[in-house]
GUNU-169661 format. One line per 8 residues: number of its first residue (from 1); their letters; for each residue x, y, z of N, C-alpha, C. Coordinates in steps of 0.02 Angstrom, whole numbers, plus 32768, in hexadecimal, padded with zeros to 4 digits. Layout:
// GUNU-169661
NUM> A> X,Y,Z,X,Y,Z,X,Y,Z | ...
This chain:
// GUNU-169661
1> MRNFDANF> 6F62,B9E4,8D9E,6F37,BA1A,8D8D,6F54,BA41,8D51 | 6F36,BA2E,8D19,6F48,BA4F,8CDD,6F3B,BA9B,8CDB | 6F65,BAC0,8CC6,6F62,BB0A,8CC0,6F68,BB2D,8D06 | 6F72,BB10,8D36,6F78,BB2F,8D7B,6FAC,BB6A,8D79 | 6FE6,BB58,8D67,701D,BB8A,8D6C,700B,BBCA,8D3F | 6FF2,BBC2,8D04,6FE1,BBFC,8CDC,6FA9,BC24,8CFE | 6F71,BC00,8D16,6F38,BC24,8D31,6F4E,BC45,8D71 | 6F75,BC26,8D9B,6F8F,BC44,8DDE,6FBA,BC7F,8DCD
9> ASMKTDAG> 6FE7,BC7F,8D9B,7010,BCB4,8D90,6FE0,BCEF,8D72 | 6FAB,BCDD,8D4C,6F81,BD16,8D32,6F57,BD34,8D6D | 6F4B,BD12,8DA5,6F28,BD2D,8DDE,6F54,BD53,8E11 | 6F94,BD5C,8DFC,6FBF,BD83,8E25,6FD2,BDC3,8E02 | 6FB0,BDD6,8DD0,6FC3,BE16,8DAA,6F7D,BE34,8D97 | 6F84,BE74,8D89,6F46,BE97,8D75,6F4E,BEAE,8D2B | 6F78,BE8D,8D08,6F82,BE9B,8CC0,6F40,BE97,8C95 | 6F3B,BEB2,8C5D,6F01,BEB4,8C3C,6EE3,BE6F,8C26
17> NAHGKVFR> 6F0F,BE40,8C1B,6EF5,BDFF,8C02,6EF4,BDCD,8C3B | 6EF3,BDE2,8C7A,6EF2,BDB3,8CB2,6EAA,BDA6,8CCD | 6EA3,BD77,8CF3,6E62,BD69,8D11,6E4E,BD9F,8D45 | 6E80,BDC4,8D60,6E73,BDF8,8D90,6E9D,BDE5,8DCA | 6EBD,BE16,8DEB,6EEE,BE08,8E22,6EC2,BDF0,8E5F | 6ED4,BDBA,8E79,6EB8,BD9F,8EB5,6EEA,BD8A,8EEB | 6F23,BD76,8ED3,6F57,BD5D,8F07,6F93,BD89,8F02 | 6FBC,BD81,8F37,6FFE,BD9F,8F3A,7028,BD68,8F57
25> QDDMRVTI> 706A,BD64,8F3B,7096,BD32,8F4E,70D9,BD51,8F60 | 70F1,BD43,8F9C,7135,BD57,8FB4,7157,BD18,8FC6 | 7189,BD08,8F99,71A8,BCC5,8F9F,7177,BC8C,8FA4 | 7176,BC6D,8FDB,7147,BC2F,8FE4,7102,BC45,9003 | 70FB,BC82,9017,70BD,BC96,9036,708E,BCB7,9003 | 704E,BC9A,9005,701E,BCB3,8FD4,6FE3,BCCF,8FFE | 6FCF,BD0D,8FF2,6F9A,BD2C,9016,6F66,BD49,8FE2 | 6F2C,BD5C,8FFB,6EFB,BD7D,8FD2,6F0E,BDC7,8FCC
33> WAPARKEV> 6F11,BDE3,8F8D,6F23,BE29,8F82,6EF2,BE51,8FAA | 6F05,BE87,8FCC,6EE3,BEB2,8FFB,6E9D,BEC8,8FD8 | 6E9C,BEE7,8F9D,6E60,BEFD,8F83,6E2E,BEC2,8F75 | 6E49,BE86,8F5F,6E1C,BE4D,8F5B,6E03,BE34,8F99 | 6E2B,BE35,8FCF,6E17,BE1F,9013,6DE1,BE4C,902F | 6DE2,BE8D,9021,6DAC,BEBC,9033,6D6A,BEAA,9019 | 6D6B,BE93,8FD7,6D30,BE7F,8FB4,6D12,BE3C,8FD4 | 6D40,BE10,8FE5,6D2D,BDD0,9004,6D0B,BDDE,9048
41> DFHFGVTD> 6D2C,BE0B,906F,6D11,BE1A,90B1,6CCD,BE3D,90A5 | 6CC5,BE6C,9078,6C87,BE8E,9071,6C4E,BE5D,905F | 6C5C,BE35,902B,6C28,BE0A,9011,6C16,BDCC,903F | 6C48,BDBB,9068,6C34,BD7E,9092,6C32,BD91,90DA | 6C35,BDCC,90EB,6C2F,BDE7,912D,6C66,BDCD,915E | 6CA0,BDC4,9145,6CD5,BDB0,9173,6CEE,BDEE,9199 | 6CF5,BDE5,91DB,6D0A,BE1B,9209,6D4F,BE06,922A | 6D58,BDC6,9234,6D92,BDA9,925B,6DC4,BD91,922A
49> RQSQ> 6DFE,BDB2,9223,6E33,BDA1,91F6,6E6A,BD81,921D | 6E62,BD46,9232,6E97,BD27,925C,6ED4,BD14,9238 | 6ED2,BD05,91F5,6F0B,BCF2,91CC,6F1F,BD27,919E | 6F4B,BD54,91B2,6F66,BD89,9189,6FAE,BD7D,917A
């Protein structure tokens, strides 16, 4: 997957030239950034968050 590393790194920061922060990474664990998760839940009606 060409450009994955650069695009993924960009989606982990809210710097001005980034795609917008979506993910958070702690060592090998990747989660959806809390403000992005709120938007996903709001727009898709998710109420049960089994995997936190």
